[in-house]
C-alpha positions in Angstrom: 10.3 36.5 -18.5 10.5 38.5 -15.3 14.3 38.1 -15.2 14.5 39.4 -18.8 12.3 42.4 -18.0 14.3 43.3 -14.9 17.6 42.9 -16.7 16.3 45.4 -19.3 15.1 47.9 -16.7 18.1 47.7 -14.4 20.4 50.0 -16.4 17.8 52.7 -16.6 17.2 52.5 -12.8 21.0 52.7 -12.1 21.3 55.6 -14.5 18.5 57.5 -12.9 19.8 56.9 -9.4 23.3 58.0 -10.3 21.9 61.0 -12.1 20.0 62.1 -9.0 23.0 61.7 -6.8 25.2 63.6 -9.3 22.7 66.4 -9.6 22.7 66.8 -5.8 26.5 66.9 -5.6 26.8 69.4 -8.4 24.0 71.5 -6.9 25.7 71.6 -3.5 29.1 72.3 -4.9 28.0 75.1 -7.2 25.9 76.9 -4.6 22.5 76.2 -6.2 21.5 74.1 -3.1 22.4 75.1 0.4 22.4 73.3 3.7 20.5 74.6 6.7 23.7 75.9 8.5 24.8 77.9 5.4 21.3 79.4 5.1 21.4 80.3 8.8 24.7 82.1 8.4 23.4 84.0 5.4 20.3 85.1 7.2 22.2 86.2 10.2 24.7 88.2 8.1 21.9 89.9 6.1 20.1 90.8 9.4 23.3 92.3 10.9 24.0 94.2 7.7 20.5 95.6 7.6 20.7 96.7 11.3 24.1 98.2 10.7 22.9 100.2 7.8 19.9 101.6 9.7 22.2 102.5 12.6 24.6 104.2 10.3 21.8 106.2 8.7 20.5 107.3 12.1 24.0 108.3 13.2 24.6 110.3 10.0 21.3 112.1 10.3 21.9 112.9 13.9 25.4 114.2 13.2 24.2 116.4 10.3 21.4 117.8 12.5 23.9 118.7 15.3 26.6 119.9 12.8 29.0 117.4 14.2 32.0 117.0 11.8 34.3 115.1 14.1 36.4 112.4 12.4 35.2 108.8 13.1 37.5 107.0 10.9 40.7 105.4 12.1 41.9 103.1 14.8 42.8 105.6 17.5 41.2 105.2 20.9 39.2 108.4 20.7 37.7 107.5 17.3 37.0 104.0 18.3 35.3 105.1 21.5 33.2 107.7 19.7 32.1 105.1 17.1 31.2 102.6 19.7 29.3 105.1 21.8 27.3 106.3 18.7 26.6 102.7 17.6 25.3 101.8 21.1 23.1 104.9 21.2 21.6 104.4 17.7 21.5 100.6 17.4 17.9 99.4 17.8 17.2 96.7 20.4 15.2 93.9 18.7 13.0 91.0 19.9 11.8 92.8 23.1 15.3 93.1 24.5 16.4 96.2 26.4 19.8 96.5 24.8 21.0 96.2 21.2 22.7 93.0 20.1 26.5 93.4 20.6 27.1 92.1 17.1 24.8 94.7 15.7 26.6 97.4 17.6 30.0 96.2 16.3 28.7 96.0 12.7 27.4 99.6 13.0 30.7 100.8 14.5 32.6 99.1 11.7 30.4 100.8 9.0 31.0 104.1 10.7 34.7 103.5 10.5 34.5 103.0 6.7 32.1 106.0 6.1 33.3 108.3 8.8 
């Protein structure tokens, strides 16, 4: 009797198990589920983007207040140095540090290169 009952239940258990495994695989591959390292990268990217946008807004406001219309776009040494200096001045140090995160400074300088 027990063998007959287990032989009837076994296909359902196998189906449920393979369905769960299949759902996890599909979820990971389609992006509905993420692993910890993917989430960490996404959070870091979002943080840097937010810091860069704030820095860019602060630089733009300062340049408007001073009437500065110098060109910041381009890859020449003077434009690159000017962007980097502005990014270092207006990037906000976080987490009690005395200097801004170099990645944040670089992201701000990159945004200034695209917006000028």
